[in-house]
BAFI-3210 file (N, C-alpha, C; in Angstrom, 3 decimals, decimal comma, padded with zeros to 6 digits):
// residues 246
n [1|2|3|4|5|6|7|8|9|10|11|12|13|14|15|16|17|18|19|20|21|22|23|24|25|26|27|28|29|30|31|32|33|34|35|36|37|38|39|40|41|42|43|44|45|46|47|48|49|50|51|52|53|54|55|56|57|58|59|60|61|62|63|64|65|66|67|68|69|70|71|72|73|74|75|76|77|78|79|80|81|82|83|84|85|86|87|88|89|90|91|92|93|94|95|96|97|98|99|100|101|102|103|104|105|106|107|108|109|110|111|112|113|114|115|116|117|118|119|120|121|122|123|124|125|126|127|128|129|130|131|132|133|134|135|136|137|138|139|140|141|142|143|144|145|146|147|148|149|150|151|152|153|154|155|156|157|158|159|160|161|162|163|164|165|166|167|168|169|170|171|172|173|174|175|176|177|178|179|180|181|182|183|184|185|186|187|188|189|190|191|192|193|194|195|196|197|198|199|200|201|202|203|204|205|206|207|208|209|210|211|212|213|214|215|216|217|218|219|220|221|222|223|224|225|226|227|228|229|230|231|232|233|234|235|236|237|238|239|240|241|242|243|244|245|246]
n.u [054,488|055,781|054,818|052,200|052,483|053,452|051,251|049,292|050,425|049,995|047,366|043,956|041,483|038,430|036,143|036,841|035,955|033,584|034,362|035,125|037,784|039,095|040,970|039,308|037,721|039,445|041,178|043,452|045,695|047,820|047,213|044,916|045,982|047,825|046,054|044,638|046,747|047,197|044,766|045,070|047,272|046,115|044,185|045,802|047,135|044,955|044,199|046,483|046,366|043,976|044,686|046,729|045,313|043,569|045,235|047,506|046,890|048,148|050,342|052,553|051,893|049,171|048,156|048,651|046,983|044,441|044,421|044,441|041,917|040,307|040,826|039,391|036,881|036,534|036,724|034,440|032,458|032,980|032,665|030,120|028,545|027,420|027,718|027,980|027,912|027,838|028,682|031,153|032,536|032,622|034,113|036,512|037,313|037,633|039,652|041,754|042,077|042,815|045,146|046,851|046,941|048,360|050,881|051,814|053,771|056,141|056,861|058,996|058,809|056,089|053,416|051,607|048,140|046,504|047,779|046,692|044,167|041,687|041,285|041,155|038,979|036,964|036,942|036,124|033,525|032,344|032,454|030,884|028,371|027,778|027,402|025,199|023,194|023,041|022,106|019,543|018,384|018,488|017,064|014,870|013,398|012,034|012,863|015,521|015,596|014,473|016,463|018,082|016,772|017,008|018,180|016,053|014,213|015,551|018,216|018,732|020,303|022,892|023,218|023,250|025,543|027,391|027,324|028,229|030,740|032,103|032,886|034,792|036,639|037,521|038,517|040,523|042,223|043,377|044,489|046,259|048,174|049,296|050,167|051,940|053,866|054,823|055,987|058,106|059,600|060,300|061,820|064,033|064,996|065,628|067,605|069,782|070,224|072,289|074,675|077,054|078,275|076,459|074,239|075,215|075,719|073,124|072,136|073,808|073,636|071,047|069,034|067,543|066,045|064,580|062,993|061,457|060,146|058,736|057,378|056,091|055,270|054,492|053,054|051,277|049,784|048,666|047,074|045,242|043,971|042,877|041,049|039,302|038,368|037,042|034,982|033,700|032,986|031,133|029,229|028,553|027,252|024,851|023,746|023,575|021,763|019,420|019,106|018,676|016,170|014,676]
n.v [-047,111|-047,153|-049,519|-048,773|-046,869|-048,448|-050,051|-048,222|-047,668|-049,806|-050,485|-049,648|-047,682|-047,491|-047,123|-045,640|-043,163|-043,744|-044,887|-047,495|-049,240|-051,626|-054,577|-056,134|-054,500|-053,308|-052,689|-054,327|-052,625|-053,313|-055,903|-055,379|-053,779|-055,580|-057,515|-056,155|-055,717|-058,341|-058,880|-057,079|-058,230|-060,657|-059,636|-058,459|-060,723|-062,118|-060,415|-060,619|-063,364|-063,510|-062,002|-063,631|-065,967|-065,031|-063,803|-065,389|-068,305|-070,777|-070,881|-071,878|-070,748|-070,120|-072,688|-073,612|-071,938|-072,637|-075,339|-075,078|-073,936|-075,944|-078,070|-077,444|-077,427|-080,159|-081,106|-080,082|-081,394|-084,091|-084,125|-083,001|-084,349|-083,213|-080,319|-077,054|-073,752|-071,619|-072,690|-073,543|-071,132|-069,988|-071,826|-071,978|-069,308|-068,876|-070,685|-069,656|-067,099|-067,691|-069,160|-067,218|-065,426|-066,979|-067,282|-064,786|-063,683|-064,152|-061,908|-059,331|-057,821|-058,133|-059,643|-062,700|-062,499|-064,496|-065,334|-064,080|-064,379|-063,168|-062,879|-065,551|-066,424|-064,833|-065,862|-068,464|-067,977|-066,878|-069,073|-070,884|-069,546|-069,454|-072,165|-072,722|-071,001|-071,980|-074,517|-073,937|-072,863|-075,078|-077,123|-075,960|-073,919|-075,196|-077,927|-077,458|-076,421|-078,585|-080,508|-079,882|-080,936|-083,604|-086,910|-086,815|-084,351|-083,615|-083,472|-081,056|-078,834|-079,985|-080,416|-077,791|-076,797|-078,492|-077,611|-074,956|-075,517|-076,215|-073,828|-072,876|-074,985|-074,995|-072,382|-072,048|-074,139|-073,393|-070,914|-071,720|-073,382|-071,688|-069,511|-070,819|-071,704|-069,236|-068,249|-070,062|-069,534|-066,853|-067,129|-068,532|-066,668|-064,557|-065,773|-066,076|-063,536|-060,684|-062,004|-062,791|-065,206|-067,135|-066,512|-067,036|-069,734|-070,690|-070,219|-071,703|-074,298|-074,857|-074,591|-072,259|-072,277|-074,629|-073,971|-071,904|-073,267|-075,275|-074,200|-071,983|-072,151|-074,951|-075,642|-073,500|-074,022|-076,532|-075,949|-074,116|-075,787|-077,748|-076,217|-075,386|-077,860|-078,822|-076,967|-077,553|-080,177|-079,967|-078,548|-080,418|-082,322|-081,040|-080,880|-083,585|-084,365|-083,163|-084,541|-087,125|-086,903|-086,360]
n.w [125,842|123,455|122,299|121,802|119,797|117,709|117,409|116,468|114,050|112,293|112,514|112,049|113,658|113,337|114,878|117,012|117,823|119,031|121,309|121,137|121,294|121,555|120,542|119,020|117,439|115,712|112,591|110,591|108,862|107,206|106,294|104,811|102,759|101,596|100,718|098,707|096,971|096,212|094,876|092,769|091,465|090,622|088,865|086,875|085,879|084,871|082,763|081,146|080,579|079,130|076,892|075,819|075,156|073,194|071,289|070,990|070,709|070,400|072,024|074,742|077,192|076,835|076,646|079,252|080,745|079,750|080,469|083,213|083,729|082,650|084,349|086,649|085,559|084,949|087,566|088,820|087,359|088,027|090,809|091,429|089,673|087,511|085,350|086,577|085,938|087,706|090,209|089,354|088,739|091,288|092,912|091,454|091,572|094,349|094,944|093,358|094,456|097,153|096,681|095,507|097,634|099,418|098,233|097,704|099,207|097,982|096,677|097,631|100,898|101,239|102,919|103,574|103,180|104,168|106,418|108,471|110,853|110,583|107,835|106,901|108,377|107,307|104,701|105,261|106,237|103,956|102,157|103,624|103,754|101,052|100,445|102,107|101,098|098,490|099,073|100,057|097,754|096,072|097,446|098,656|101,232|103,312|103,272|103,751|106,398|107,657|107,611|109,759|111,895|111,702|112,598|114,392|116,309|118,660|118,125|117,001|118,163|118,052|115,322|114,378|115,663|114,460|111,783|112,058|113,006|110,751|109,598|111,435|111,328|108,583|108,370|110,409|109,887|107,443|108,253|110,341|109,053|107,046|108,592|110,310|108,452|107,538|109,865|110,270|107,957|108,428|110,765|109,789|107,921|109,637|111,130|109,379|108,566|108,170|108,161|105,918|105,317|106,280|104,693|102,100|102,465|102,801|100,254|098,480|099,482|099,013|100,843|101,180|098,818|099,175|101,392|100,302|098,189|099,567|101,944|100,923|098,087|097,634|100,033|100,017|097,698|098,332|100,605|099,547|097,733|099,447|100,960|098,914|097,987|100,246|100,397|097,970|098,467|100,614|099,210|097,288|098,851|099,423|096,857|096,109|098,016|097,092|094,691|095,612|096,779|094,538]
ca.u [054,186|056,312|053,905|051,013|052,824|053,497|049,871|048,630|051,040|049,509|045,958|042,986|040,455|037,315|035,105|037,488|035,132|032,511|034,969|035,418|039,205|039,691|041,529|038,245|037,151|040,504|041,410|044,870|045,871|048,773|046,521|044,043|046,826|048,365|044,949|044,383|047,869|046,912|043,693|045,651|048,093|045,194|043,584|046,804|047,360|043,750|044,304|047,537|045,862|042,985|045,424|047,440|044,350|042,997|046,261|048,476|046,222|049,003|051,508|052,589|051,171|047,736|047,855|048,635|045,783|043,285|044,497|044,070|040,457|039,703|040,943|038,252|035,689|036,430|036,521|033,024|031,696|033,181|032,194|028,686|027,832|026,977|028,439|027,250|028,804|027,861|029,571|032,486|033,171|032,884|035,204|037,737|037,688|038,102|040,955|042,729|042,325|043,571|046,476|047,650|047,177|049,363|052,208|052,150|054,971|057,312|057,230|059,636|058,120|054,650|053,067|050,420|046,907|045,932|048,466|045,875|042,970|040,496|041,124|040,706|037,624|036,078|036,827|035,295|032,132|031,874|032,211|029,756|027,138|027,498|026,846|023,874|022,269|022,858|021,268|018,167|017,912|018,352|016,120|013,749|013,661|011,468|013,766|016,777|015,402|014,138|017,697|018,641|016,025|017,173|017,038|014,913|014,311|016,446|019,568|018,827|021,489|024,115|023,327|023,649|026,951|028,173|027,438|029,095|032,103|032,748|033,534|035,988|037,585|038,094|039,230|041,729|043,155|044,110|045,282|047,332|049,229|049,989|050,843|053,082|054,888|055,421|056,849|059,339|060,371|060,865|062,871|065,214|065,509|066,242|068,807|070,904|070,362|073,458|075,885|077,277|078,597|075,211|073,386|075,794|075,506|071,719|071,927|074,528|073,162|069,682|068,057|066,642|065,136|063,681|062,024|060,538|059,334|057,838|056,520|055,336|054,605|053,833|052,052|050,254|048,917|047,930|046,044|044,197|043,243|042,099|039,930|038,366|037,752|036,083|033,818|033,025|032,403|029,905|028,272|028,113|026,300|023,558|023,235|023,213|020,548|018,313|018,919|018,137|014,736|014,038]
ca.v [-046,051|-047,600|-050,499|-048,075|-046,262|-049,511|-050,486|-047,233|-047,637|-050,880|-050,769|-048,555|-047,738|-046,726|-046,874|-045,018|-042,023|-044,291|-045,479|-048,914|-049,263|-052,942|-055,183|-056,755|-053,521|-052,699|-053,217|-054,419|-051,907|-054,049|-057,014|-054,786|-053,360|-056,781|-058,163|-055,408|-056,018|-059,679|-058,735|-056,415|-059,227|-061,576|-058,900|-058,314|-062,041|-062,418|-059,640|-061,235|-064,664|-063,250|-061,571|-064,777|-066,896|-064,428|-063,436|-066,475|-069,508|-071,965|-070,741|-072,714|-070,036|-070,309|-074,081|-073,731|-071,259|-073,467|-076,547|-074,660|-073,790|-077,240|-078,937|-077,139|-077,884|-081,602|-081,323|-079,818|-082,488|-085,337|-084,017|-082,727|-085,225|-082,381|-079,053|-075,839|-072,617|-070,803|-073,342|-073,562|-069,820|-069,739|-072,674|-071,547|-067,990|-068,947|-071,350|-068,728|-066,036|-068,218|-069,512|-065,999|-064,907|-067,822|-067,194|-063,389|-063,326|-064,249|-060,523|-058,797|-056,891|-058,382|-060,798|-063,439|-062,114|-065,671|-065,540|-063,369|-065,176|-062,468|-063,189|-066,938|-066,528|-064,241|-066,826|-069,563|-067,522|-066,745|-070,423|-071,453|-068,897|-069,870|-073,523|-072,682|-070,374|-072,934|-075,596|-073,434|-072,740|-076,412|-077,985|-075,238|-073,525|-076,184|-079,078|-076,990|-076,360|-079,935|-081,259|-079,602|-081,713|-085,013|-087,805|-086,406|-082,927|-083,374|-083,263|-079,738|-078,068|-080,632|-080,167|-076,390|-076,702|-079,186|-076,738|-073,830|-076,024|-076,244|-072,531|-072,854|-075,975|-074,524|-071,124|-072,161|-075,036|-072,551|-069,941|-072,369|-073,858|-070,565|-068,751|-071,614|-071,649|-067,898|-068,128|-070,818|-068,789|-065,663|-067,563|-068,836|-065,406|-063,811|-066,482|-065,878|-062,115|-059,986|-062,823|-063,140|-066,627|-067,893|-066,282|-067,801|-071,151|-070,980|-070,204|-072,782|-075,606|-075,032|-074,508|-071,140|-072,724|-075,627|-073,266|-071,195|-074,234|-076,044|-073,436|-070,946|-072,639|-076,248|-075,553|-072,558|-074,715|-077,597|-075,377|-073,567|-076,922|-078,364|-075,328|-075,430|-079,180|-078,905|-076,185|-078,312|-081,374|-079,544|-078,178|-081,663|-082,965|-080,373|-081,259|-084,996|-084,465|-082,818|-085,606|-088,301|-086,678|-086,503]
ca.w [124,872|122,176|121,738|121,317|118,513|116,707|117,200|115,623|112,731|111,432|112,756|112,000|114,699|112,761|115,880|118,172|118,243|119,862|122,495|120,893|120,938|121,783|119,342|118,231|116,518|114,912|111,258|110,264|107,604|106,365|105,644|103,791|101,625|100,945|100,018|097,469|096,073|095,678|093,892|091,600|090,776|089,944|087,754|085,813|085,281|084,072|081,525|080,331|080,126|078,080|075,702|075,251|074,556|071,990|070,301|070,811|071,246|070,300|072,886|075,944|078,245|076,595|076,994|080,705|081,237|079,396|081,292|084,569|083,757|082,344|085,517|087,522|084,831|085,193|088,999|089,098|086,748|088,756|092,193|091,481|088,749|086,386|085,339|086,956|085,717|088,921|091,174|088,745|088,917|092,711|093,396|090,773|092,094|095,732|094,905|092,795|095,422|098,290|096,201|095,365|098,985|100,074|097,609|097,413|099,964|097,097|096,398|098,843|101,798|101,256|103,735|103,147|103,866|104,833|107,685|109,450|111,122|110,107|106,410|106,727|108,922|106,301|103,614|105,755|106,300|102,568|101,632|104,372|103,331|099,670|100,491|102,722|100,144|097,387|099,574|100,112|096,372|095,494|098,140|099,235|102,621|104,234|103,326|104,358|107,850|108,108|107,786|111,081|112,882|111,356|112,340|115,218|116,643|119,794|117,613|116,368|118,591|117,570|113,883|114,200|116,055|113,439|110,615|112,401|113,185|109,438|109,395|112,282|110,816|107,331|108,574|111,227|109,207|106,499|109,005|111,076|108,159|106,403|109,641|110,750|107,408|107,512|111,054|110,007|106,954|109,062|111,683|108,996|107,359|110,732|111,582|108,458|108,238|108,712|108,035|104,514|105,245|106,441|103,530|100,992|102,776|102,507|098,799|097,794|099,950|098,533|101,936|100,870|097,770|099,763|102,231|099,404|097,450|100,430|102,847|100,214|096,885|097,816|101,095|099,570|096,745|099,029|101,476|098,674|097,173|100,522|101,263|097,788|097,935|101,340|099,962|096,924|099,090|101,307|098,169|096,666|099,759|099,225|095,534|096,166|098,816|096,221|093,696|096,296|096,947|093,224]
c.u [054,655|055,392|052,659|051,274|052,863|052,101|049,155|049,169|050,406|048,025|045,125|041,951|039,253|036,239|035,673|036,647|033,974|033,041|035,309|036,851|039,862|040,139|040,470|037,726|038,193|040,681|042,903|045,101|046,818|048,085|045,587|044,839|047,353|047,274|044,639|045,525|047,675|045,839|044,199|046,497|047,216|044,579|044,554|047,042|046,155|043,779|045,343|047,059|044,856|043,670|046,113|046,487|043,799|044,041|047,233|047,909|047,085|050,220|051,402|051,802|049,654|047,307|047,749|047,376|044,544|043,255|044,078|042,548|039,776|039,774|039,798|036,931|035,468|036,141|035,058|032,161|031,781|032,585|030,688|027,880|027,263|027,744|027,503|028,211|028,923|028,807|031,009|033,212|033,499|034,089|036,528|038,230|038,266|039,446|042,035|043,090|043,171|044,992|047,366|047,918|048,282|050,767|052,632|053,396|056,249|057,775|057,808|058,756|056,598|054,393|051,793|049,186|046,277|046,693|047,776|044,556|041,697|040,223|040,576|039,299|036,606|035,875|035,949|033,822|031,544|031,534|031,001|028,430|026,772|026,860|025,430|022,832|021,998|021,956|019,801|017,583|017,627|017,177|014,854|013,992|013,156|012,401|015,086|016,683|015,160|015,392|018,300|017,936|016,113|018,278|015,849|015,238|015,283|017,887|019,748|020,045|022,793|024,313|023,764|025,117|027,852|028,362|028,371|030,548|032,849|033,495|034,842|037,056|038,291|038,979|040,556|042,694|044,018|045,020|046,478|048,485|050,009|050,766|052,082|054,216|055,586|056,345|058,177|060,216|061,032|061,980|064,159|065,839|066,208|067,551|070,010|071,123|071,589|074,747|076,027|077,529|077,327|074,291|073,902|075,596|074,071|071,436|072,550|074,111|071,725|068,621|067,057|065,593|064,127|062,598|060,994|059,596|058,327|056,855|055,720|054,574|053,819|052,718|050,929|049,273|048,051|046,801|044,918|043,344|042,355|040,871|038,875|037,650|036,751|034,807|033,014|032,368|031,108|028,823|027,710|027,089|024,915|022,934|022,785|021,936|019,324|018,032|018,319|016,625|014,007|013,957]
c.v [-046,447|-048,601|-049,832|-047,427|-047,292|-049,988|-049,537|-047,235|-048,648|-051,170|-049,496|-048,772|-046,922|-046,367|-046,246|-043,882|-042,464|-044,946|-046,946|-049,023|-050,613|-053,548|-055,804|-055,805|-052,906|-053,410|-053,179|-053,799|-052,640|-055,174|-056,496|-054,415|-054,573|-057,537|-057,469|-055,579|-057,388|-059,621|-058,064|-057,391|-060,214|-060,908|-058,769|-059,637|-062,464|-061,675|-060,248|-062,573|-064,487|-062,835|-062,752|-065,736|-066,345|-064,220|-064,569|-067,781|-070,764|-071,910|-071,654|-072,065|-070,202|-071,720|-074,256|-073,089|-072,107|-074,744|-076,252|-074,569|-075,141|-078,192|-078,686|-077,533|-079,378|-081,898|-081,112|-080,949|-083,766|-085,275|-083,861|-083,650|-084,497|-081,068|-077,908|-074,671|-071,759|-071,394|-073,379|-072,241|-069,556|-070,531|-072,260|-070,225|-068,085|-069,678|-070,389|-067,642|-066,534|-068,575|-068,277|-065,361|-065,680|-067,610|-065,759|-062,939|-063,554|-062,868|-059,923|-057,776|-057,044|-059,671|-061,457|-062,938|-063,271|-066,048|-064,774|-064,113|-064,500|-062,773|-064,592|-067,136|-065,942|-065,190|-068,010|-069,194|-067,393|-068,112|-071,062|-070,858|-069,294|-071,260|-073,510|-072,098|-071,307|-074,082|-075,171|-073,338|-074,118|-077,173|-077,283|-074,977|-074,571|-077,380|-078,702|-076,985|-077,755|-080,752|-081,047|-080,376|-083,212|-085,633|-087,560|-085,046|-082,630|-083,106|-081,909|-078,945|-078,653|-080,391|-078,737|-076,212|-077,363|-078,337|-075,571|-074,270|-076,102|-074,946|-072,468|-073,792|-075,481|-073,304|-071,336|-073,214|-074,241|-071,578|-070,597|-072,799|-072,715|-069,748|-069,501|-071,589|-070,306|-067,686|-068,844|-070,085|-067,565|-066,019|-067,858|-067,563|-064,584|-064,452|-066,214|-064,407|-061,515|-060,769|-063,268|-064,639|-067,472|-067,724|-067,042|-069,297|-071,557|-071,047|-071,425|-074,175|-075,881|-074,941|-073,380|-071,554|-073,728|-074,962|-072,547|-072,171|-074,933|-075,160|-072,339|-071,550|-073,921|-076,169|-074,585|-073,200|-075,753|-077,017|-074,738|-074,689|-077,580|-077,516|-075,399|-076,768|-079,370|-078,141|-076,959|-079,564|-081,035|-079,157|-079,421|-082,386|-082,358|-080,784|-082,707|-085,201|-084,169|-083,966|-086,839|-088,149|-086,828|-087,950]
c.w [123,488|121,521|121,166|119,966|117,411|116,370|116,248|114,201|111,787|111,595|112,661|113,095|114,240|113,777|117,147|118,719|119,144|121,131|122,349|120,384|121,185|120,455|118,444|117,152|115,589|113,578|110,974|108,887|106,660|105,609|104,556|102,554|100,874|100,191|098,705|096,469|095,431|094,610|092,620|090,786|090,009|088,723|086,583|085,108|084,437|082,743|080,585|079,759|078,994|076,778|075,027|074,548|073,243|070,897|070,001|071,360|071,222|071,209|074,105|077,081|078,082|076,966|078,513|081,288|080,970|080,235|082,728|084,700|083,563|083,546|086,500|086,875|085,079|086,661|089,380|088,552|087,582|090,160|092,278|090,582|087,551|086,448|085,708|086,827|086,970|089,960|090,656|088,982|090,380|093,195|092,755|091,334|093,494|095,811|094,426|093,795|096,593|097,870|096,100|096,725|099,693|099,523|097,317|098,156|099,162|096,669|097,678|099,567|101,792|102,027|103,212|103,885|104,637|106,106|108,801|109,613|110,624|108,632|106,215|107,288|107,944|105,129|104,026|105,810|104,903|101,984|102,309|103,898|101,903|099,647|101,054|101,765|098,970|097,816|099,634|098,704|095,771|096,108|098,619|100,710|103,604|104,398|103,976|105,881|108,420|108,379|109,171|112,190|112,617|112,212|113,269|115,835|117,786|119,346|116,927|116,840|118,065|116,083|113,600|114,537|115,009|112,196|110,887|112,583|111,858|109,169|110,169|111,730|109,551|107,542|109,291|110,701|108,235|107,231|109,677|110,186|107,522|107,430|110,134|109,742|107,361|108,704|110,832|109,001|107,569|110,033|110,928|108,424|108,432|111,172|110,681|108,118|108,917|108,635|106,581|104,367|105,338|105,231|102,311|101,204|102,462|101,020|098,146|098,258|099,495|099,609|101,672|099,840|098,312|100,595|101,376|098,711|098,348|101,188|102,147|099,042|097,131|098,863|100,708|098,613|097,454|099,867|100,671|098,103|098,227|100,847|100,165|097,725|099,075|100,988|098,936|097,482|099,820|100,303|097,499|097,528|099,580|097,896|095,536|096,973|097,967|095,256|094,346|096,507|095,618|092,799]
res [m|q|n|f|d|v|f|d|e|h|y|w|q|p|l|k|i|l|g|l|t|s|s|f|w|n|i|n|s|k|i|i|i|f|t|w|i|t|l|l|a|i|f|i|i|c|l|i|s|r|f|l|i|l|k|k|p|d|s|v|a|s|f|l|v|i|s|y|v|k|s|f|y|d|l|i|n|q|t|l|g|r|f|s|f|q|h|f|t|f|v|t|s|i|f|t|f|i|l|f|c|n|i|i|s|l|i|p|w|i|e|e|p|t|a|d|a|n|t|t|l|a|l|g|i|i|a|f|m|y|v|q|i|s|s|i|i|q|n|g|f|y|e|y|v|k|e|y|f|s|p|f|f|l|l|f|p|m|n|v|i|g|e|l|a|k|v|v|s|m|s|f|r|l|f|g|n|i|f|g|g|s|i|i|s|r|l|w|t|t|a|i|a|g|s|i|i|k|e|l|l|g|i|f|t|g|i|n|l|i|i|v|l|f|f|i|l|f|e|g|f|i|q|a|f|v|f|s|m|l|t|l|t|y|l|s|i|a|v|r|h|e|e|s|h|q]
***
């Protein structure tokens, strides 16, 4: 009975009235709230960045913001061979969102939305659908479908499975790394909790700082970058395919 109460506390059951009460149909309310907090944090930082660029263009903060945007501008140019504002905004947005989701746990009592498999799977599906739609726009529907039958039609099932495997690979790579890092951080926090000596030891030896820097900041940045680069790589394959036909 106690487990059921805890379950109801953090999960919504929107289809309960239809008798669908299994975990597949439930919504994790905590992850939804933490995701919206992340979006709010990104929105506030965007407003501050815009103000700094317009009002204080010579400041260090403005330089960092411009350098951040320019790095993605150069990345798109180098990977795709040309600049596309549409692809630039998508890749920059998805990197920024995943990065903030990974490091939002720096704020007390907030967990990483990417430590939930549903979030990473949704991100994987979004990236996959964006690449597929871009491929259809670039190459045409006929050429898009034709690729699934290459080099001969018997490989159609394997090509479909290979494309769908990209979603699983991208999603669970991100989920596994962030979830694993959060577990290690929680184990350490639980181990030193309630003991002043252990907490002081963690602070003065720098172990607390190392855990924060590695498992939250460094790993959060790396996983956001890997996910974005995989998306950009798959997108580049579609663009290069079009250019090879031309």
